[in-house]
C-alpha positions, 0 to 999 in steps of 0.5 A: 391512491398513494402520492408519488414523489414529484420530479422536482422533489426527486431532482432535490434529493438527487442535488442534495446527494451530489452536494454532499458527495462534493463536499466530502474532503478527499483523502491526502496521501503521500507517495514516496518513491525512489532508490534502486532498481526500479523505474520510479520516474514513470510509476510515480505518475502511474500510481497517482493517476490510477489511485486519484482515478478510483477514488477520492484521494489526492496523492502528493509526491516525494520523490528522488532521482537517486537510483542508489540503495542510499536514495536521499529522500528528504524525509530522512531526519524529519519525523514529521514529514507525514504531518497533514496526510492521511496515509503514506505509501512507501514505494522506496527502494533503500536497502542500504539506509541503515541509521537506526535513528533515520528508520525510526523517523521513518516510522514515526508517523505510523507509530503516532497512528498514521496508516501505511501502504507499502509496495514492492521494494519497500519490503527490502528497505531499511534492513541491516544486521543479520536480516536474512535470518528471522528476526528477534521481536524487539530486536533494533533490526526488527522495527521495520519488518514489525511495522510491515508484518512480514520479513522478506530478504529476496526474490527469484527470477522475473516470471509470470506469478499466479495470484490467489486471494486466499481470504476473498471475504476481506473488505480489500479483496471482496469482489476481486478476481484471481490473476496472473502477472506478466514477468514479476518477482516473487519475494520470499517469506523469512517470517510472517508475524502474528499481527499480520493477516495473509490476503493472497499467495502468489505462485511461480513453478513450485514456490509459493509465498504471501504477496498481499497482506494487512498488518495491525502496527501497534493499532495502526492499519497497514496494508502490503504487497510485494508485486509491482516491480514492472511498469506493465504490472503497476499500470495493470487495472487489477494492481491499481484496484487493490492498491487503491482498495488497500489505502481505503481499507487502512483509512477506514474507508471500506465497510465490512462488505467491501463498500466504499464509504459514501463520498470516496467512490468515483 
């Protein structure tokens, strides 16, 4: 008869596993919020609480109450703003920030390899020139769009959006159900770059566009979703699940089957 493991041995294994999880260093995320047209004062708290509740991540915040298209974010002119962080979450709305050097500074950490997560109006930030036409590769006004992997210039009315995950086998979307938002803004698609990988599309009436995708930015992983205008969307568990999984993927903490790396699940 084979010896059965003792209760003490099993308890020891459990303690070792627990200790290992406790020793796992949390990911450090920098959440940037502020600017025009959104309730960032509320949404920054929703995002921090929701992400930290779902994974072993600490979310620090840089926020301004400035509600103009030129928010006075302290990251501007400080290209090393992301030092010490594993990922940057861009949730600012800064369409009026057009200085090429400032934009280059915002992009500096990502060019150096720091992953990015971009939400909603981040897609309409840092644009200038004839941005309503598809930008040319390498053009000065293409730099932010090349980072995102998609160029968007506007949106339609606030109505519910039917979201369909077009790649259900991707680690981010694995196990996520299609859903319909409350009133939301469907962003247009002027250009989808070859470096982008589409994960989901959204539909309002006869209008259908890409709403969630990843991008390979010169070897740096980038996750994006245009959804997230209203608080009711941002606080929806399905939205927070998506954003958290996108962040984990960007940081290399999801395997090919969509499982969260040991020590990072909650």
